[in-house]
C-alpha positions in Angstrom: 0.0 0.0 0.0 1.4 3.4 -0.9 3.1 5.2 2.0 1.9 8.5 0.7 -1.7 7.7 1.3 -3.2 9.0 4.4 -6.0 6.7 5.5 -9.2 8.7 6.2 -10.8 8.1 9.6 -14.2 6.5 9.0 -17.2 7.7 10.9 -17.6 4.2 12.4 -14.3 4.7 14.3 -16.0 7.0 16.8 -16.7 5.5 20.2 -20.1 6.0 22.0 -20.1 5.3 25.7 -17.3 2.7 25.4 -18.8 0.8 22.4 -18.6 1.2 18.7 -20.9 3.5 16.9 -23.3 1.4 14.8 -25.3 4.4 13.6 -26.0 3.1 10.1 -26.8 -0.4 11.2 -29.2 0.9 13.9 -30.8 3.3 11.5 -31.5 0.5 9.1 -32.9 -1.8 11.8 -35.1 0.9 13.4 -36.5 2.3 10.1 -36.4 -0.4 7.4 -39.4 -2.6 8.0 -41.4 -3.0 4.8 -41.2 -3.2 1.0 -37.8 -2.5 -0.5 -36.6 -1.3 2.9 -37.2 -4.7 4.5 -35.2 -6.4 1.7 -32.3 -4.0 2.3 -32.3 -5.0 6.0 -32.7 -8.7 5.4 -30.0 -8.8 2.7 -27.7 -6.9 5.1 -28.3 -9.4 7.8 -27.7 -12.4 5.5 -24.6 -10.8 4.0 -23.0 -10.2 7.4 -23.8 -13.6 8.8 -22.3 -15.2 5.7 -19.1 -13.2 6.1 -19.0 -13.6 9.9 -19.2 -17.4 9.4 -16.2 -17.4 7.1 -17.9 -17.1 3.8 -16.8 -14.9 0.9 -18.7 -12.5 -1.4 -18.3 -11.9 -5.2 -19.7 -8.6 -6.7 -21.0 -7.9 -10.2 -21.1 -4.2 -11.0 -22.8 -2.8 -14.1 -23.9 0.7 -14.8 -21.8 3.8 -14.2 -21.1 3.1 -10.5 -17.5 4.3 -10.6 -18.5 7.7 -12.1 -21.1 7.9 -9.3 -18.2 7.5 -6.8 -19.2 4.2 -5.4 -15.6 3.7 -4.6 -16.0 5.8 -1.4 -17.5 2.8 0.3 -16.5 0.1 -2.1 -12.7 0.6 -1.7 -12.7 0.2 2.1 -15.0 -2.8 1.8 -12.4 -4.4 -0.4 -9.6 -3.5 1.9 -11.3 -4.9 5.0 -12.2 -8.2 3.4 -16.0 -7.7 2.7 -15.5 -8.3 -1.0 -13.4 -11.1 -2.4 -13.9 -10.9 -6.2 -15.4 -8.7 -8.9 -17.0 -8.8 -12.3 -17.2 -5.3 -13.8 -17.8 -3.7 -17.1 -14.9 -2.2 -18.9 -16.4 1.2 -18.2 -16.5 0.8 -14.4 -12.9 -0.5 -14.4 -11.5 2.5 -16.3 -13.8 5.1 -14.6 -12.4 4.2 -11.2 -9.0 5.1 -12.6 -10.4 8.3 -14.1 -11.7 9.4 -10.7 -8.3 8.9 -9.3 -6.3 10.9 -11.9 -8.9 13.5 -13.0 -11.4 14.0 -10.1 -10.8 17.7 -9.9 -11.6 18.2 -13.5 -15.0 16.6 -13.5 -18.0 18.8 -13.9 -21.5 18.2 -12.4 -24.8 19.1 -14.1 -27.6 19.0 -11.5 -30.1 20.4 -14.0 -29.3 17.8 -16.7 -33.0 16.9 -17.0 -33.7 20.3 -18.5 -30.9 20.3 -21.0 -31.5 21.0 -24.7 -29.6 19.4 -27.5 -27.6 22.6 -27.7 -26.6 22.3 -24.1 -25.2 18.9 -24.6 -23.5 20.0 -27.8 -21.7 22.7 -25.7 -20.6 19.9 -23.3 -19.2 18.0 -26.2 -17.3 21.0 -27.5 -15.9 21.5 -24.0 -14.3 18.0 -24.3 -16.5 16.6 -21.6 -18.5 13.3 -21.7 -21.7 13.5 -19.7 -22.9 10.6 -17.6 -26.3 11.6 -16.3 -25.4 14.5 -13.9 -21.7 14.4 -14.0 -19.1 14.4 -16.8 -15.7 12.9 -17.5 -13.0 15.3 -18.8 -11.6 13.9 -22.0 -8.1 15.5 -21.8 -7.5 14.9 -18.1 -8.9 11.4 -18.1 -9.0 9.6 -21.5 -5.9 11.2 -23.0 -3.9 11.3 -19.7 -4.4 7.6 -19.2 -3.8 6.8 -22.8 -0.3 8.1 -22.5 0.4 5.7 -19.7 -1.4 2.5 -20.8 -0.5 2.5 -24.5 3.2 1.9 -23.8 2.1 -1.1 -21.7 0.2 -2.5 -24.7 3.0 -1.8 -27.1 5.6 -3.4 -24.8 3.4 -6.5 -24.6 3.0 -6.6 -28.4 6.7 -6.4 -28.9 7.5 -9.1 -26.3 4.6 -11.4 -27.1 3.1 -11.2 -23.7 -0.6 -11.7 -23.0 -2.6 -10.5 -20.1 -6.2 -10.1 -19.0 -7.7 -6.7 -19.6 -7.8 -5.8 -15.9 -4.2 -6.8 -15.4 -3.0 -3.9 -17.6 -5.0 -1.6 -15.3 -3.7 -3.3 -12.2 -0.1 -2.7 -13.5 -0.9 0.9 -14.3 -2.5 1.8 -11.0 0.1 0.0 -8.9 2.9 2.0 -10.5 1.0 5.3 -10.8 2.9 8.1 -8.9 1.1 9.7 -6.1 1.8 13.1 -7.7 -0.7 12.2 -10.4 -3.5 11.7 -7.9 -6.3 14.2 -8.3 -8.8 12.2 -6.3 -8.4 10.4 -3.0 -6.6 7.0 -3.3 -8.8 5.9 -0.4 -11.8 6.2 -2.7 -10.3 4.3 -5.6 -11.7 0.8 -5.6 -9.4 -0.2 -8.5 -6.4 0.7 -6.4 -7.8 -1.3 -3.5 -8.5 -4.3 -5.7 -5.0 -4.2 -7.1 -3.5 -3.9 -3.6 -5.4 -7.0 -2.6 -4.8 -8.7 -6.0 -8.5 -9.4 -6.1 -9.7 -11.8 -8.9 -11.6 -9.8 -11.5 -13.4 -10.7 -14.7 -14.2 -7.9 -17.2 -16.6 -9.4 -19.8 -17.2 -7.4 -22.9 -14.4 -5.0 -22.2 -14.5 -3.9 -25.8 -17.6 -1.9 -25.0 -15.6 0.8 -23.1 -13.6 3.9 -24.0 -10.3 2.1 -23.7 -11.7 -0.9 -25.5 -12.3 1.4 -28.4 -8.9 3.1 -28.0 -7.2 -0.3 -28.0 -9.1 -1.3 -31.1 -7.7 1.8 -32.9 -4.1 0.8 -32.1 -4.8 -2.7 -33.4 -6.2 -1.2 -36.6 -3.1 0.8 -37.1 -0.9 -2.2 -36.4 0.8 -0.6 -33.4 -0.6 -3.3 -31.0 -1.7 -6.9 -31.5 -5.3 -7.9 -30.4 -3.8 -11.1 -29.0 -2.1 -9.4 -26.1 -5.4 -9.2 -24.3 -6.8 -12.6 -23.2 -10.3 -13.3 -24.4 -13.6 -13.6 -22.6 -13.4 -17.4 -23.0 -10.1 -17.3 -21.2 -11.6 -15.2 -18.5 -14.3 -17.9 -17.9 -11.7 -20.7 -18.0 -9.7 -18.9 -15.3 -12.8 -18.2 -13.3 -13.5 -21.9 -13.0 -10.6 -22.3 -10.7 -11.1 -18.9 -9.0 -14.7 -19.8 -8.2 -13.7 -23.2 -6.7 -11.2 -21.4 -4.4 -13.7 -18.7 -3.4 -16.4 -21.4 -2.7 -14.3 -23.3 -0.2 -15.8 -23.6 3.3 -19.4 -22.3 3.5 -19.3 -20.9 0.0 -19.3 -17.6 -1.9 -22.2 -15.3 -2.4 -23.2 -13.2 -5.4 -24.0 -9.5 -5.0 -25.2 -7.9 -8.2 -25.6 -4.2 -9.1 -27.7 -3.7 -12.2 -28.0 -6.3 -15.0 -26.3 -7.1 -18.2 -23.1 -9.0 -18.9 -21.4 -8.0 -15.7 -23.8 -10.2 -13.8 -24.8 -12.8 -16.5 -21.2 -13.8 -17.3 -19.8 -14.8 -13.8 -23.0 -16.4 -12.4 -22.9 -19.0 -15.2 -19.8 -20.5 -13.8 -21.7 -22.9 -11.6 -23.9 -24.6 -14.2 -20.9 -24.6 -16.6 -18.7 -26.5 -14.2 -21.6 -28.8 -13.4 -22.9 -29.5 -16.9 -20.1 -28.7 -19.3 -17.1 -29.8 -17.3 -19.3 -32.4 -15.6 -17.6 -31.9 -12.2 -19.0 -31.4 -8.7 -19.3 -27.7 -7.7 -20.8 -25.9 -4.7 -23.7 -23.6 -5.6 -23.7 -19.9 -5.0 -24.3 -19.4 -1.3 -26.2 -16.1 -1.3 -27.8 -13.9 -4.0 -28.7 -10.2 -3.9 -29.5 -7.9 -6.9 -30.1 -4.2 -6.8 -31.8 -3.1 -9.9 -34.6 -0.9 -11.2 -35.2 -3.4 -14.1 -38.5 -5.2 -13.7 -39.6 -8.6 -15.1 -40.8 -8.3 -18.7 -40.7 -10.4 -21.9 -37.1 -11.6 -22.3 -35.6 -9.2 -19.8 -32.9 -11.2 -18.1 -31.8 -8.2 -16.1 -35.2 -8.1 -14.4 -35.6 -11.9 -14.0 -36.5 -13.0 -10.5 -34.0 -15.2 -8.6 -36.4 -18.1 -8.9 -35.8 -18.2 -12.6 -32.1 -18.8 -11.9 -33.1 -22.0 -10.1 -34.2 -23.5 -13.4 -30.7 -22.8 -14.8 -29.0 -24.4 -11.7 -27.3 -21.1 -10.8 -29.1 -20.9 -7.5 -31.0 -23.5 -5.4 -34.2 -23.4 -3.4 -32.1 -23.0 -0.3 -30.0 -20.0 -1.4 -30.8 -16.8 0.5 -32.2 -14.6 -2.3 -33.0 -10.9 -2.3 -34.0 -8.4 -5.0 -33.9 -4.7 -4.1 -35.8 -2.7 -6.7 -34.2 0.6 -6.0 -31.3 2.9 -6.9 -27.9 1.3 -6.3 -26.3 4.7 -5.7 -28.5 5.2 -2.7 -28.7 1.6 -1.4 -25.2 0.3 -1.8 -23.4 2.9 0.3 -25.8 2.3 3.1 -25.3 -1.5 3.0 -21.5 -1.1 2.8 -21.3 1.5 5.5 -23.3 -0.8 7.8 -21.0 -3.8 6.9 -17.9 -1.6 7.6 -19.3 -0.9 11.0 -19.8 -4.6 11.6 -16.3 -5.4 10.4 -14.7 -3.0 12.9 -16.4 -4.7 15.8 -17.8 -8.1 14.8 -18.7 -9.4 18.3 -20.7 -6.3 19.1 -22.3 -6.5 15.6 -23.4 -10.0 16.2 -25.1 -8.9 19.5 -26.7 -6.0 17.8 -28.1 -8.2 15.0 -29.4 -10.7 17.5 -31.1 -7.9 19.5 -32.8 -6.3 16.6 -33.7 -9.6 14.9 -36.0 -10.6 17.9 
């Protein structure tokens, strides 16, 4: 871990009358009783009990969560052992890095709902790329990172080395000088994952800004497409990673949004069972936070029960679907879990008290 980084003191470090402050946990238990709120509470309880009993948790992250600064709670959750593996879109991977190197150059647009086409054209001309109510600065993010990562690609092409997509970003962020930080390293989940050497899969990485940039260098002959291992190779590697994660009481699956970030890794269980024809432990927990509802052919909005028919989950798997905004719900859950992690024995007492 970089010596230059000053670890921020989390709110949960405050003591209250000689005991840890479980303000977020207590807020959830006192207020979240019905509807989506109940599911938040119950998923939190099941998550903590799984971790407290020695289980592990794998996260799938879609959407633009890195641009929404989810790393503020995600990074410490990784560093404290609440998250043990990730499946992320290429966009979330790179945008965590962008927040680290270009945070001060982002611009927010709280009134984006009332923009005209001319307003967005002006944003384009200012070299900004809007993501809902915030925007990524092209020069400070895309072009700055391009100068660093392209030499890694070219070196691999010249030497005939091949790596997974995230490994190039791991290499970059591990060696990035602190003088280039414009955002807090404590809030960069990519840096936290690299420090922990967390297993990651990045399915469909081509659908990202740097996937496009890489394709352009392949087109011009400056890099070889073969230096990036394929999605099939990601799944092959994940066979063994899943078995390792699933040792003991198993590994759970926590999903934000839908799409390939979730669809790709959850298939590892039936693939091992039916394609490799080998024994495999099922996913030990499932929670999805999404605003996608069940409709004709919408896999992102499919209920967990449907996954039973594909042998991804079983009738005994704790299952939760929170139909809400992940940018609101996830920080609450993670902050509560971080409180529990800091004082696990007191957390178990608290959970038992409120569960009565």
